[in-house]
N, C-alpha and C positions, 0 to 999 in steps of 0.2 A: 498499616499507621498507627501508632497508640493515641487513646484518646488524648494526653498531655501534649503531645505533638500538635494533634491539630486543633487543640485552642491556643497553642502558640502560633501557629500560622495565622488563625483569625485575627490574635494580635496585631501581627505585622500585617496584616492586609488594611488595617486601621490606620497604623500609619505610614507607609511608605508603597507607594507606587513602583518607585525605582529598585527598590529591594528585594520585592516582595517573590516575584519569580525566578530571581538570582537564588536567594533564598531557600523557597520552597521546593524546585525542582531538583534538589541536591540529593545524591544517593544517602543510602539507611547511613548511620554515622555520621557521615560530613551536615546532614541534616539538620538532626537534634543538637550537634556542636554550634552553627551557625545560627541557628534560630535561639540558640541561649544567647550565644555572644549578640544577635541582634538586639535582643530584648533586654538586654543588659544593659548597652550601651543606651538605649531608650529610655529605660526607667531613670536612668542614671542623668541623661541631659533633660528630660522632663523637669526636676528637680532644678537642675543648671538655669534653666529657661525659666521656670514659674513668675508670672510677673504678679504675685502676691505676696511672696515669701520674702522676707530680708536678707541680706547677703552673711550676714551672722546665721541663723538661719538653716543657710543652704548651704553654709559651710557646717554646721555642727550635722546636719543629715547625712553628706556626702562622706563626711570623715569617719559616721557612725556607719556607715553603707561599707567603708573601706576595712574597719577594724571586724565585722562579722564574715564578708568574703575571705578574710585572710585566716578563718579559725575551722576547725572542722565542723563549718555551718549545715543546720538546717532549716526548709523553708520559716518554720516558727520564729525562729532567732530574730529575724528581721525585725519582728512587730514592736517589738519595744523602741528601736530606733525609730522607726513609720510612725510612734503615736502621737510623739510630743510635738505635734504644728500647730501653728498659727489659724493656720488654713489648711482647708483638704486637698489632698495631695489626688494626683490621676492614677486609675486603676493601675496602669502599667507599672507603675513604682513601688504600687503598695501590693503588687505581686511578684516583687523582685526575689523572691524566697523562692519561688515556684519555675522563674528563668534558670536561677542558678543549679536549681535539681534535675534539670531537664538534660544537661551534658553529659555524654559519656564518660564513665568514672576514669577510663586512661587519660582522657584530656582535661578533665574538667579543672584540677591546679592550675594550669596553665591557662584557662579561661578565666579562672578566678581571680588569679595573680593580674591579670591585665586590666579588670578593671577594679580593681583594689587600688590600683596605682591609679586607674582614670580618673576615680571619684574623686580621693583625694587630692589630686591634680587642679579637678575642676573644683571641687569647694574653693581652694588657695585662691584661683582667677574670680571666682562670684566672690570672695570675701576684699579682694582689694581692687573691686569695679575693674575689669578684663582693659586697665589700663596697656592699650597696643598704642607706643608712639612711632617706632621703629616696623622696618623689615626684620631685624632681630627678634622684638617683639611678636611680631606675626608668626615666624620662623617657630618661636618656643611655644605657641598656641596651636598651632596647628599640627606639631608635630604632638603634642600634648593629648589632643582629644581625636588624632588619625590617624598619623602617624605610629604610633605605637600600638592602633587598633590592625594595622596592615602587616605590622611585626606577628601579631597572633595570625594572621593570614595565612605568614609566611609558613608558621609552624603547624598551622592546622593542613596544609596542603602537604607536608612531610610527615606528618602522623598518618593520615589516610593513608595515601599512596606512593609515599617517597618521593612526590616532585618537590625540586627543589627550586631555587628561585633567587635571587638576586634581593637581599634586606635593605640595602641603601637605596636603590629605586623602588624596593616597595615603600618604602618612605614618604618616596616622590609621589607615588601612588595617590596614599592618604593625604596628604601636603595638597594635592591637586583638587581632590574631591571636595576638600575643605575651603580652599579658599574658591572654588567656582560656586558653594553654598552662599560664602560669604561676600561675592561679586551678586549674587541671584537676590540675597534676601538683605539690601542695607536697609530698604524702605521699614520694613518688619523687626527690624533688628533695633534700629532707632526710635520706633513706636513704643519699646520696651525700656528706651533709655539705655541702649549698649551701645557701642561704635568699635567695629573690629577693624575699621581701616586704618593704617599708620597715618600719623599726620602729614597733611599738603598732597596725600593721594588720591589722584582722581580714578576715575573708570578705567582711562588706558592703562594705568600705572598697576593698578590693581589685576585688570584683563593679563598683562604684561607677565606679572607675578605667575598668574595662575596658569600661562599657556607655558610658560617654561616647565612647571612642575609636571603638567601635562603629557610634556614630549618624554619626561623620565618616566610617565605612568606608562607612555606607551612602547617605552623597552622594557618595563616590567613585563607587561603585557604578552610582549614578543617572545622571549622567553621562557615560560610557561608551554606546556604541549596543549598542542592547538585543537586536540580534540576532549582533553581532560576537564574535570570538574572545575579544577582554579580557574583554568584560561575563559568558562563559561559562564563563573559567577564574577569573574572581573570584568567583562568585556562589555556587558552591556551598560554598569554605570557610567563606563569611562565614553564610552558612547554618549552617552547623555549629556555628561559632562562638556564631553568638546561640543554639541549640538548649542548649548546654552553661551559659551562663549565666543561661539563664532555668528550668532544668530543678529547681534547689534552691538552699538557701544555702551551697554549697560548704563546703571543709575546714574 
């Protein structure tokens, strides 16, 4: 295992108990690809969620990152984009160039494409205040930040060992995990001035939305090879999401 990958694993461990084991136990090649993807997502997410950055700053930063990811970028190419901020950025965001460079060359363009798109969409959501009023708005948000990520995962499974998966159900898997996060994190989100719950929705309504998508996620998981890396990667976070919605009535 390379020093760069070990450093990536240390960074992942700082942020996630849910994803640390699924990512770091993957076989060589897929391990680097998933480590790169997770940390790119976290680097972007920390900017979107930053409590001290103004919405316009978030949009400028995220769109700048998107532009660099669309180029033949080197780690140092991100420095100018990240330098001009009113407050310090977290380390995981400042090291985004390292995480992008970790991806295997054969699949790196697909990984960068995903996060270039995601960063630009997140910038737009941040600029406009995450106005989620309807179920349609919630669908758009959960697709933008999680559904597109699982479309990337489906491509990673195919690239690594030819595993085929249902991409429509994959979007449901992504939406399910994001909806459970929204369900679980309402107090924390409101504390930073963000409300991802559609107007008038109570815990039972959001829990129902999450469970509908979780059933789609179950179907996504069921059609993956039972002992393959794709199944192993997806099963643990899905089980954790089901435990969360079954634990109680929510916020």
